[in-house]
N, CA, C and O of each residue as an XYZ file, in Angstrom:
612
protein
N      83.526     75.324     -8.639
C      84.948     75.040     -9.221
C      84.941     73.493     -9.313
O      84.999     73.001    -10.440
N      84.876     72.693     -8.244
C      85.053     71.247     -7.981
C      83.452     70.597     -8.003
O      82.601     70.892     -7.164
N      83.259     69.736     -9.044
C      81.887     69.182     -8.711
C      82.027     67.924     -7.918
O      82.968     67.256     -8.346
N      81.568     67.517     -7.167
C      81.869     66.261     -6.360
C      80.728     65.156     -6.827
O      79.509     65.244     -6.679
N      81.377     64.250     -7.343
C      80.620     62.917     -7.988
C      79.834     62.311     -6.803
O      78.633     62.042     -6.765
N      80.710     62.164     -5.906
C      80.704     61.136     -4.731
C      80.884     62.154     -3.246
O      80.804     63.382     -3.218
N      81.096     61.406     -2.297
C      81.337     62.127     -0.979
C      82.901     62.207     -1.173
O      83.457     63.103     -0.537
N      83.538     61.550     -1.812
C      85.016     61.458     -1.965
C      85.636     61.654     -3.168
O      86.856     61.499     -3.234
N      84.943     61.998     -4.218
C      85.729     62.036     -5.603
C      84.816     63.505     -6.143
O      83.596     63.674     -6.120
N      85.751     64.317     -6.551
C      85.592     65.197     -7.300
C      86.242     65.789     -8.610
O      87.281     65.196     -8.901
N      85.965     66.608     -9.307
C      86.350     66.919    -10.619
C      86.000     68.292    -11.319
O      84.824     68.658    -11.341
N      86.928     69.008    -11.851
C      86.606     70.096    -12.369
C      87.308     70.052    -13.851
O      88.192     69.277    -14.215
N      86.673     71.098    -14.612
C      87.102     71.210    -16.043
C      87.504     72.598    -16.228
O      86.986     73.439    -15.492
N      88.418     72.986    -17.173
C      88.960     73.872    -18.066
C      89.151     73.683    -19.451
O      89.366     72.546    -19.872
N      89.099     74.684    -20.241
C      89.429     74.746    -21.881
C      90.924     74.501    -21.801
O      91.706     74.975    -20.977
N      91.120     73.865    -22.575
C      93.009     73.568    -23.085
C      93.136     74.948    -24.167
O      92.464     75.179    -25.172
N      93.975     75.551    -23.709
C      94.404     76.838    -24.127
C      94.956     76.498    -25.733
O      94.992     77.410    -26.559
N      95.307     75.341    -26.024
C      96.165     74.739    -27.297
C      95.157     74.028    -28.312
O      95.236     74.028    -29.541
N      94.258     73.465    -27.562
C      93.459     72.306    -28.045
C      92.078     72.766    -28.016
O      91.855     73.521    -27.070
N      90.879     72.481    -28.938
C      89.594     72.523    -28.902
C      88.820     71.450    -28.080
O      87.836     70.891    -28.565
N      89.272     71.175    -26.846
C      88.779     70.097    -25.936
C      88.912     70.683    -24.301
O      89.706     71.578    -24.012
N      88.103     70.100    -23.405
C      88.083     70.331    -22.024
C      89.010     69.450    -21.360
O      89.204     68.279    -21.686
N      89.654     70.148    -20.282
C      90.956     69.302    -19.233
C      90.048     69.201    -18.475
O      89.116     69.998    -18.366
N      90.250     68.008    -17.740
C      89.270     67.330    -16.608
C      90.520     66.756    -15.573
O      91.394     65.910    -15.766
N      90.183     67.633    -14.358
C      91.238     66.890    -13.221
C      90.329     66.131    -12.176
O      89.109     66.289    -12.125
N      90.810     65.566    -11.621
C      89.959     64.657    -10.456
C      90.613     64.932     -8.950
O      91.828     65.128     -8.915
N      89.860     64.954     -7.703
C      90.665     64.887     -6.637
C      89.649     63.620     -5.746
O      88.440     63.444     -5.900
N      90.279     63.103     -5.110
C      90.142     62.013     -4.266
C      90.453     62.512     -2.753
O      91.492     63.035     -2.352
N      89.369     62.235     -2.077
C      89.526     62.368     -0.699
C      89.702     61.063      0.100
O      88.712     60.412      0.431
N      91.061     60.642      0.440
C      91.523     59.641      1.072
C      91.883     59.368      2.500
O      91.922     60.472      3.043
N      92.138     58.520      3.290
C      92.615     58.516      4.435
C      93.777     59.434      4.595
O      93.750     60.381      5.380
N      94.734     59.160      3.888
C      95.913     59.974      4.126
C      95.955     61.439      3.606
O      97.010     62.070      3.665
N      94.615     62.088      3.005
C      94.569     63.102      2.288
C      94.187     63.263      0.869
O      93.538     62.370      0.324
N      94.516     64.266      0.263
C      93.732     64.431     -1.084
C      94.886     63.907     -2.005
O      96.072     64.158     -1.788
N      94.361     63.045     -3.209
C      95.000     62.757     -4.245
C      94.541     63.317     -5.395
O      93.338     63.141     -5.589
N      95.201     64.011     -6.314
C      94.779     64.555     -7.437
C      95.063     63.968     -8.561
O      96.226     63.585     -8.683
N      94.234     63.758     -9.542
C      94.456     63.017    -10.865
C      94.548     63.767    -11.807
O      93.525     64.424    -12.004
N      95.716     64.020    -12.772
C      95.989     64.900    -14.102
C      95.227     66.090    -13.835
O      94.222     66.402    -14.474
N      95.753     66.802    -12.810
C      95.216     68.029    -12.728
C      95.632     69.435    -13.508
O      96.810     69.782    -13.422
N      94.902     70.082    -14.105
C      95.044     71.218    -14.662
C      94.688     72.333    -13.477
O      93.969     72.198    -12.488
N      95.414     73.428    -13.913
C      95.435     74.376    -12.502
C      94.228     75.575    -13.099
O      94.096     75.894    -14.280
N      93.535     76.035    -12.090
C      92.472     77.102    -12.276
C      92.858     78.323    -11.172
O      93.247     78.079    -10.030
N      92.695     79.566    -11.678
C      92.631     80.249    -10.481
C      91.789     80.001     -9.328
O      90.613     79.670     -9.483
N      92.318     80.141     -8.164
C      91.798     79.979     -6.685
C      91.970     78.263     -6.543
O      91.500     77.707     -5.550
N      92.500     77.671     -7.341
C      92.008     75.845     -6.963
C      93.067     75.576     -5.857
O      92.600     75.061     -4.841
N      94.296     75.803     -5.858
C      95.133     75.689     -4.597
C      94.562     75.817     -3.473
O      94.555     74.897     -2.655
N      93.869     77.229     -3.210
C      93.241     77.638     -1.917
C      91.908     76.692     -1.942
O      91.339     76.597     -0.855
N      91.498     76.183     -2.729
C      90.231     75.558     -2.711
C      90.457     74.224     -2.014
O      89.899     73.794     -1.005
N      91.541     73.576     -2.888
C      91.992     72.212     -2.438
C      92.470     72.265     -0.917
O      92.111     71.298     -0.246
N      93.066     73.038     -0.404
C      93.894     73.337      0.803
C      92.453     73.147      1.711
O      92.375     72.355      2.650
N      91.455     73.922      1.307
C      90.297     73.852      2.295
C      89.710     72.497      2.615
O      89.059     72.250      3.630
N      89.999     71.653      1.660
C      89.525     70.329      1.871
C      90.427     69.236      2.278
O      90.030     68.072      2.326
N      91.702     69.605      2.588
C      93.011     68.699      3.292
C      93.873     69.064      2.713
O      93.948     69.961      1.874
N      94.987     68.043      3.326
C      96.361     68.390      2.629
C      96.534     67.587      1.379
O      96.114     66.432      1.317
N      97.039     68.071      0.553
C      97.245     67.050     -1.020
C      98.669     66.379     -0.573
O      99.706     66.973     -0.277
N      98.427     64.995     -0.609
C      99.630     64.071     -0.452
C     100.088     63.448     -1.823
O     101.113     62.767     -1.867
N      99.383     63.667     -2.854
C      99.886     63.175     -4.103
C      99.422     63.541     -5.465
O      98.284     64.007     -5.523
N     100.007     63.433     -6.440
C      99.664     63.805     -7.898
C      99.660     62.479     -8.704
O     100.677     61.794     -8.598
N      98.873     62.120     -9.326
C      99.025     61.058    -10.358
C      98.861     60.982    -11.285
O      97.663     60.805    -11.504
N      99.672     61.025    -12.456
C      99.390     61.378    -13.955
C      99.123     60.091    -14.512
O      99.752     59.110    -14.117
N      97.984     59.984    -15.660
C      97.712     58.930    -16.415
C      98.295     58.499    -17.402
O      98.320     57.320    -17.757
N      98.915     59.593    -18.032
C      99.993     59.420    -19.357
C     100.895     60.608    -19.321
O     100.602     61.444    -18.467
N     102.023     60.875    -20.138
C     102.974     61.646    -20.130
C     102.385     63.048    -20.878
O     102.985     64.112    -20.725
N     101.226     62.961    -21.654
C     100.532     64.108    -21.895
C      99.589     64.866    -21.185
O      98.961     65.761    -21.750
N      99.416     64.568    -19.886
C      98.881     65.109    -18.939
C      99.362     65.903    -17.808
O      98.815     66.076    -16.719
N     100.491     66.363    -18.250
C     101.604     67.276    -16.938
C     100.624     68.375    -16.543
O     100.279     68.448    -15.364
N     100.187     69.166    -17.374
C      99.265     70.363    -17.021
C     100.103     71.215    -15.852
O     101.219     71.711    -16.006
N      99.223     71.261    -14.556
C      99.856     72.234    -13.641
C     100.553     71.048    -12.595
O     100.499     71.492    -11.448
N     101.028     70.025    -12.620
C     101.412     69.030    -11.737
C     102.623     69.591    -11.135
O     102.724     69.598     -9.909
N     103.602     70.090    -11.922
C     104.751     70.650    -11.213
C     104.528     71.701    -10.240
O     105.095     71.752     -9.148
N     103.706     72.513    -10.662
C     103.339     73.837     -9.865
C     102.759     73.311     -8.545
O     103.317     73.546     -7.474
N     101.474     72.497     -8.656
C     101.076     71.806     -7.510
C     101.773     70.959     -6.612
O     101.453     70.754     -5.441
N     102.953     70.371     -7.347
C     103.612     69.626     -6.365
C     104.592     70.265     -5.479
O     104.817     69.988     -4.300
N     105.259     71.350     -6.372
C     106.096     72.247     -5.371
C     105.241     72.879     -4.252
O     105.590     72.875     -3.072
N     104.145     73.398     -4.691
C     103.356     74.336     -3.861
C     102.867     73.432     -2.417
O     102.993     73.790     -1.246
N     102.264     72.126     -2.962
C     101.978     71.233     -1.699
C     102.926     70.434     -1.305
O     102.575     69.599     -0.472
N     104.103     70.420     -1.662
C     105.350     69.456     -1.473
C     104.929     67.994     -1.321
O     105.177     67.365     -0.292
N     104.350     67.520     -2.263
C     103.926     66.457     -2.704
C     104.558     65.549     -3.807
O     105.162     66.201     -4.658
N     104.560     64.146     -3.997
C     105.415     63.519     -4.979
C     104.274     63.508     -6.194
O     103.053     63.575     -6.051
N     105.018     63.406     -7.401
C     104.289     63.113     -8.740
C     104.382     61.672     -9.119
O     105.538     61.254     -9.196
N     103.521     60.899     -9.349
C     103.430     59.892     -9.981
C     103.278     59.636    -11.482
O     102.403     60.347    -11.976
N     103.887     58.819    -12.338
C     103.734     58.831    -13.441
C     104.078     57.365    -14.112
O     104.957     56.587    -13.739
N     103.164     57.200    -15.186
C     103.382     55.641    -15.820
C     104.791     55.215    -16.083
O     105.603     56.049    -16.482
N     105.164     53.857    -15.867
C     106.565     53.502    -15.961
C     106.631     53.846    -17.621
O     107.629     54.390    -18.095
N     105.527     53.493    -18.407
C     105.761     53.739    -19.914
C     105.974     55.200    -20.430
O     106.546     55.491    -21.480
N     105.445     56.047    -19.561
C     105.527     57.475    -19.912
C     106.863     57.945    -20.442
O     107.876     57.676    -19.795
N     106.947     58.667    -21.637
C     108.129     59.156    -22.219
C     108.740     60.167    -21.467
O     108.202     61.272    -21.387
N     109.888     59.901    -20.860
C     110.545     60.888    -20.235
C     110.759     62.453    -20.712
O     110.787     63.432    -19.966
N     110.892     62.437    -22.032
C     111.174     63.751    -22.798
C     109.694     64.368    -22.729
O     109.704     65.582    -22.528
N     108.713     63.920    -22.825
C     107.365     64.461    -22.696
C     107.012     64.914    -21.370
O     106.351     65.928    -21.146
N     107.581     63.947    -20.303
C     107.026     64.435    -19.102
C     108.246     65.694    -18.756
O     107.948     66.530    -17.904
N     109.331     65.764    -19.308
C     110.109     66.561    -19.106
C     109.677     68.320    -19.678
O     110.135     69.350    -19.184
N     108.816     68.238    -20.679
C     107.958     69.381    -21.178
C     107.414     70.159    -20.043
O     107.527     71.371    -19.861
N     106.753     69.210    -19.241
C     106.070     69.748    -17.999
C     106.841     69.917    -16.740
O     106.339     70.213    -15.656
N     108.191     69.691    -16.988
C     109.049     70.242    -15.973
C     109.023     68.972    -14.844
O     109.622     69.052    -13.772
N     108.283     67.868    -15.234
C     108.552     66.617    -14.029
C     109.649     65.525    -14.541
O     109.444     64.558    -15.275
N     110.969     65.987    -13.900
C     112.088     65.378    -14.093
C     112.098     63.820    -13.495
O     112.585     62.835    -14.049
N     111.508     63.872    -12.370
C     111.914     62.581    -11.271
C     110.672     62.023    -10.726
O     110.539     61.857     -9.514
N     109.531     61.652    -11.783
C     108.353     61.150    -11.077
C     108.693     59.790    -10.254
O     109.759     59.178    -10.309
N     107.684     59.494     -9.569
C     107.852     58.141     -8.952
C     107.112     57.478    -10.033
O     105.996     57.883    -10.360
N     107.750     56.351    -10.676
C     107.122     55.538    -11.611
C     106.358     54.174    -11.320
O     106.997     53.236    -10.842
N     104.948     54.039    -11.609
C     104.496     53.018    -11.388
C     104.048     52.288    -12.390
O     104.096     52.789    -13.514
N     103.459     50.810    -12.201
C     103.465     49.783    -13.186
C     101.910     49.469    -13.149
O     101.179     49.894    -12.254
N     101.417     48.582    -14.346
C     100.043     48.248    -14.394
C      99.849     47.279    -13.002
O     100.799     46.671    -12.509
N      98.684     47.240    -12.535
C      98.067     46.789    -11.128
C      98.869     47.152    -10.080
O      99.025     46.349     -9.161
N      99.438     48.287    -10.055
C     100.010     48.741     -8.727
C      98.832     49.547     -7.773
O      97.843     50.064     -8.292
N      99.068     49.571     -6.443
C      97.979     50.079     -5.720
C      98.709     51.614     -5.493
O      99.912     51.443     -5.298
N      98.427     52.696     -5.469
C      98.864     53.924     -5.543
C      98.196     54.767     -4.320
O      97.193     54.334     -3.752
N      98.824     56.025     -3.940
C      97.825     56.736     -2.890
C      96.290     56.993     -3.153
O      95.985     57.281     -4.311
N      95.398     56.927     -2.306
C      94.306     56.905     -2.432
C      93.656     55.916     -2.320
O      92.468     55.910     -1.999
N      94.610     54.534     -2.666
C      93.900     53.097     -2.912
C      93.396     53.012     -4.089
O      92.381     52.331     -4.232
N      93.983     53.682     -5.211
C      93.871     53.533     -6.657
C      94.535     52.488     -7.198
O      95.736     52.366     -6.959
N      93.927     51.657     -7.934
C      94.707     50.538     -8.821
C      94.869     50.652    -10.196
O      93.907     50.544    -10.956
N      96.276     50.912    -10.675
C      96.624     51.092    -11.955
C      96.097     50.200    -12.969
O      96.048     49.025    -12.606
N      95.762     50.402    -13.934
C      95.430     49.194    -14.884
C      95.657     50.192    -16.366
O      95.163     51.266    -16.709
N      96.544     49.354    -16.952
C      97.085     49.835    -18.365
C      96.476     49.523    -19.598
O      96.372     48.403    -20.099
N      95.982     50.871    -20.162
C      95.213     50.283    -21.150
C      96.000     50.787    -22.750
O      96.376     51.948    -22.914
N      96.152     49.728    -23.813
C      96.772     50.352    -24.777
C      95.849     50.004    -26.185
O      95.290     48.936    -26.433
N      95.861     50.879    -26.777
C      94.686     50.849    -27.995
C      95.743     50.845    -29.250
O      96.603     51.705    -29.438
N      95.503     49.725    -30.046
C      96.302     49.627    -31.289
C      95.181     49.308    -32.353
O      94.394     48.370    -32.227
N      95.193     50.308    -33.558
C      94.429     50.007    -34.704
C      95.035     48.526    -35.294
O      96.156     48.152    -34.950
N      94.302     47.832    -36.087
C      94.830     46.908    -36.678
C      96.017     47.415    -37.494
O      96.093     48.451    -38.154
N      97.049     46.326    -37.278
C      98.230     46.692    -38.326
C      99.239     48.002    -38.028
O     100.180     48.349    -38.742
N      98.796     48.628    -36.800
C      99.337     49.510    -36.889
C      99.966     49.999    -35.603
O     100.076     49.064    -34.811
N     100.391     51.089    -35.151
C     101.182     51.340    -33.943
C     100.431     51.786    -33.007
O      99.504     52.507    -33.375
N     100.584     51.502    -31.465
C      99.600     51.903    -30.559
C      99.489     53.563    -30.513
O     100.419     54.356    -30.664
N      98.298     53.820    -30.299
C      98.058     55.451    -30.565
C      97.405     55.883    -29.118
O      97.181     57.066    -28.864
N      97.172     55.017    -28.364
C      96.952     55.300    -26.781
C      97.377     54.458    -26.148
O      96.925     53.347    -26.426
N      98.441     54.526    -24.991
C      98.947     53.832    -24.053
C      99.019     54.490    -22.944
O      99.999     55.200    -22.719
N      97.894     54.356    -21.972
C      97.653     55.293    -20.702
C      97.093     54.438    -19.448
O      96.638     53.310    -19.636
N      97.142     55.006    -18.194
C      96.765     54.328    -17.110
C      95.319     54.509    -17.083
O      94.969     55.498    -17.727
N      94.305     53.810    -16.494
C      93.164     53.871    -15.870
C      93.521     53.531    -14.513
O      94.340     52.656    -14.235
N      92.797     54.345    -13.537
C      92.819     54.148    -12.241
C      91.423     53.803    -11.659
O      90.401     54.484    -11.748
N      91.577     52.706    -11.095
C      90.010     52.134    -10.274
C      90.308     52.311     -9.037
O      91.450     52.077     -8.642
N      89.352     52.746     -8.226
C      89.255     52.608     -6.519
C      88.999     51.287     -6.169
O      88.334     50.509     -6.853
N      89.507     51.041     -5.144
C      89.269     49.669     -4.500
C      88.117     49.591     -3.452
O      88.218     50.657     -2.845
N      87.093     48.904     -2.929
C      86.209     48.910     -2.106
C      85.051     49.216     -2.891
O      84.979     49.056     -4.109
N      84.030     49.720     -2.052
C      82.703     49.944     -2.429
C      82.751     50.716     -3.557
O      82.024     50.296     -4.456
N      83.482     51.888     -3.847
C      83.236     53.221     -4.781
C      84.313     52.555     -6.018
O      85.462     52.337     -5.634
N      84.038     52.289     -7.214
C      84.644     51.554     -8.099
C      84.744     52.570     -9.438
O      84.700     52.252    -10.627
N      84.887     53.834     -8.863
C      85.309     54.832     -9.850
C      86.450     55.002    -10.573
O      87.529     55.206    -10.015
N      86.308     54.931    -11.951
C      87.399     54.734    -12.823
C      87.818     55.928    -13.310
O      86.954     56.533    -13.944
N      88.996     56.516    -13.203
C      89.354     57.520    -13.838
C      90.240     57.269    -15.145
O      91.292     56.655    -14.963
N      89.957     57.640    -16.317
C      90.162     57.318    -17.399
C      90.755     58.685    -18.243
O      91.068     59.668    -17.571
N      90.897     58.722    -19.703
C      91.271     59.511    -20.364
C      90.474     61.098    -19.992
O      89.273     61.337    -20.119
N      91.475     61.981    -19.540
C      90.439     63.002    -19.066
C      89.986     63.648    -20.327
O      89.462     64.743    -20.121
N      90.034     63.303    -21.509
C      89.345     64.125    -22.490
C      88.114     63.504    -22.602
O      87.280     63.913    -23.409
N      87.897     62.479    -21.815
C      86.296     61.885    -21.870
C      85.837     62.113    -20.459
O      86.543     62.661    -19.612
N      84.627     61.670    -20.246
C      84.007     61.550    -18.952
C      84.419     60.562    -18.171
O      84.754     59.568    -18.815
N      84.535     60.451    -16.818
C      84.895     59.377    -15.867
C      83.592     58.311    -16.006
O      82.508     58.765    -16.372
N      83.713     57.148    -15.757
C      82.836     56.201    -15.717
C      82.547     55.580    -14.498
O      83.541     55.220    -13.868
N      81.442     55.355    -13.989
C      81.310     54.784    -12.624
C      80.740     53.373    -13.156
O      79.844     53.160    -13.973
N      81.550     52.477    -12.427
C      81.361     50.801    -12.655
C      80.375     50.329    -11.439
O      80.048     49.147    -11.333
């Protein structure tokens, strides 16, 4: 279910039931425990995560990636982090009412650094405004839009 791309970073995928795309979740093994990024829920996932350690935090990269975050947060008793620019009403759809807000260039659990990415077509409104999470240290894994694969820098 979880494919480990490094000793400390894993990912899993599942089809989105409403769209024709794959959702990707990530787990980071950090000193303080596990950190989940944009986690979709699968049968058996909570048990599997618990076998690797305590889940300490869930980080959303955008308001559109709430997925199973509230369920996992309640189950593991951990906070949910959401970008400062995330739309409150869109977070509310996922029943995420009081996330811890984070800004560009902040260091988050798992020693992940937030980088804001805004894409605006010429003369248009931004159509993408989300966070990329970059690891500090030797592993420079970057977690970007879960509709695309992660990039290793």
